[in-house]
C-alpha positions in Angstrom: 23.7 -8.1 8.6 26.5 -8.3 11.2 25.5 -5.0 12.7 21.9 -6.3 13.0 23.1 -9.5 14.7 25.0 -7.6 17.4 22.8 -4.5 17.8 19.1 -5.1 17.7 18.3 -1.6 19.1 19.2 0.4 16.0 18.5 0.1 12.3 15.5 0.6 10.0 12.5 -1.4 8.8 10.3 -0.6 5.9 6.7 -1.8 5.9 4.3 -1.9 3.0 0.6 -2.0 3.7 -2.7 -1.9 1.7 -5.2 0.6 2.9 -7.6 -2.1 4.1 -5.2 -3.2 6.8 -4.2 0.2 8.1 -6.1 -0.3 11.4 -4.5 -3.7 11.8 -1.0 -2.2 11.5 -1.5 0.9 13.7 -1.6 -0.7 17.2 1.4 -2.9 16.5 3.3 0.1 15.0 2.6 2.2 18.1 3.7 -0.5 20.5 6.9 -1.4 18.5 7.9 2.3 18.0 7.4 2.9 21.8 9.3 -0.2 22.8 12.2 0.3 20.3 12.5 4.1 19.8 16.0 3.9 18.2 14.7 1.8 15.3 13.6 3.9 12.4 10.4 2.9 10.7 9.1 3.7 7.2 5.5 2.8 6.3 4.4 2.8 2.6 0.8 2.6 1.6 -0.1 1.3 -1.8 -2.1 -1.2 -3.8 -1.1 -4.8 -3.6 0.5 -4.7 -7.0 2.6 -1.6 -6.0 3.7 -3.3 -2.8 4.7 -6.5 -4.6 6.8 -4.5 -7.1 8.6 -2.8 -4.2 9.2 -6.2 -2.5 10.7 -7.5 -5.7 13.0 -4.5 -5.8 13.9 -5.1 -2.1 12.4 -1.7 -1.2 10.3 -3.3 1.6 11.2 -5.7 4.4 7.6 -7.1 4.2 4.1 -6.1 3.1 0.7 -6.6 4.6 -2.0 -7.5 2.1 -4.9 -9.8 1.4 -4.5 -13.3 -0.1 -5.8 -13.5 -3.6 -4.9 -9.8 -4.4 -1.7 -11.0 -6.2 -0.5 -14.2 -7.8 1.3 -16.6 -5.5 5.1 -16.5 -6.3 7.6 -19.1 -5.3 10.2 -16.5 -4.2 7.8 -15.1 -1.6 7.0 -16.3 1.9 3.4 -16.0 3.1 2.2 -15.9 6.7 -1.5 -15.9 7.4 -2.7 -13.3 9.9 -6.5 -13.6 10.1 -9.7 -13.7 8.0 -11.9 -10.7 7.6 -15.5 -10.8 6.3 -16.6 -8.3 3.6 -19.2 -5.9 4.9 -21.5 -3.3 3.5 -20.4 0.1 4.9 -22.9 2.9 5.3 -23.7 6.1 7.2 -25.0 5.3 10.7 -28.3 7.2 10.1 -29.0 5.6 6.7 -31.9 3.2 6.2 -29.4 0.4 5.5 -27.8 0.8 8.9 -30.9 -0.6 10.5 -30.4 -4.0 8.8 -28.8 -6.8 10.7 -27.6 -8.6 7.5 -27.8 -7.9 3.8 -27.5 -10.1 0.7 -25.6 -9.4 -2.5 -28.9 -9.3 -4.4 -30.3 -6.7 -1.9 -27.3 -4.4 -2.2 -27.8 -4.1 -6.0 -30.8 -1.9 -5.2 -28.5 0.8 -3.7 -25.9 3.1 -5.3 -22.4 2.1 -4.5 -19.1 4.0 -4.4 -16.2 1.6 -4.8 -12.4 1.8 -5.0 -11.2 2.4 -8.5 -9.5 -0.2 -10.7 -6.0 -1.0 -9.4 -7.4 -1.6 -5.9 -7.9 -5.4 -5.5 -10.9 -4.8 -3.2 -12.7 -3.5 -6.3 -11.8 -6.6 -8.3 -12.8 -8.8 -5.5 -16.3 -7.1 -5.3 -16.8 -7.1 -9.0 -15.9 -10.8 -9.2 -18.2 -11.5 -6.3 -21.2 -10.0 -8.0 -20.3 -11.6 -11.4 -20.0 -15.0 -9.7 -23.6 -14.7 -8.5 -24.9 -13.3 -11.8 -25.6 -9.9 -10.4 -24.9 -6.4 -11.6 -24.2 -3.8 -8.8 -25.2 -0.2 -9.1 -21.8 1.5 -9.1 -22.3 5.2 -9.1 -18.8 6.3 -8.3 -15.3 4.8 -8.5 -12.5 6.6 -6.8 -8.8 5.9 -6.1 -8.7 7.6 -2.7 -10.2 5.6 0.2 -10.5 8.4 2.7 -12.6 10.4 0.2 -14.6 7.3 -0.5 -15.5 7.0 3.2 -16.4 10.7 3.3 -18.9 10.1 0.4 -20.3 7.1 2.3 -20.8 9.3 5.4 -23.3 11.5 3.5 -25.7 8.5 3.3 -26.2 9.0 -0.4 -23.9 6.1 -1.3 -22.7 2.9 0.3 -19.6 0.7 -0.2 -18.3 -2.8 0.3 -15.0 -3.3 2.1 -13.3 -5.8 4.4 -14.4 -5.2 8.0 -10.9 -4.4 9.0 -10.9 -1.4 6.7 -13.3 0.5 8.9 -12.8 1.7 12.5 -15.2 3.0 15.1 -13.4 6.3 14.6 -14.7 6.5 11.1 -18.3 6.9 12.5 -19.7 4.4 10.0 -22.0 1.4 10.3 -21.0 -2.0 8.9 -23.5 -4.7 8.0 -22.5 -8.3 7.5 -22.8 -9.4 3.9 -24.5 -12.8 3.4 -23.0 -15.1 0.9 -20.3 -17.7 0.1 -16.6 -17.0 -0.3 -16.8 -13.4 1.0 -14.0 -13.7 3.6 -10.6 -12.3 2.9 -7.4 -13.6 4.4 -4.8 -11.1 5.6 -1.2 -12.0 5.4 2.4 -11.0 5.7 4.4 -11.3 2.5 8.2 -11.2 2.4 11.0 -12.4 0.2 12.5 -15.8 0.7 16.2 -16.4 1.0 16.7 -12.8 2.2 18.2 -12.1 5.6 15.4 -11.2 8.0 16.3 -8.5 10.5 15.7 -9.2 14.2 13.6 -6.0 14.3 11.3 -7.4 11.6 10.9 -10.7 13.5 10.0 -8.8 16.6 7.5 -6.7 14.7 5.8 -9.9 13.4 5.5 -11.1 17.0 4.0 -7.8 18.2 1.6 -7.8 15.2 0.3 -11.3 16.0 -0.1 -10.4 19.7 -2.1 -7.2 18.9 -4.3 -9.1 16.5 -5.1 -11.8 19.0 -5.9 -9.4 21.9 
């Protein structure tokens, strides 16, 4: 702690992030690492439950996740980042890609590939359909998101993810999903009553600035 107070240019920060927020993290990560090259950075991807477990064991300085993925705990501090709508993701040359908007009822007519159990996005999607009394056509469940996106690129299957989970680099089309309670709130989660490094506070600032560009 004393070293950190007197020497901001060195040290290490460890960041946990869910896959759905990887594109949110990357610009801030590049900027921070360029600006503070002497600070070592470790990035850990995982499900929300895995990241919370690591936070509880003080293995992370903070985690980026979606609100609702885990139960709210009194010993955690939560900072809202932004809201992201859920979207239907499909191949750019599929018939679905021509739609400007799609309803939950309409998407039940198409085969879906979804994250496997353990990914809170999967639970969110299942609960969303159940809340509306609908049964989605889930053809494939998989615990590797890059492979999931490769399957979607074939045009044979489609998926539902937060819009922030997909980048233009993925060469995929996103269609707004019509319905209530389909937005997800991204947040920074950290431990209360634990000394927060100067580097972590600076990363928070850069992260907020990059999101608001």
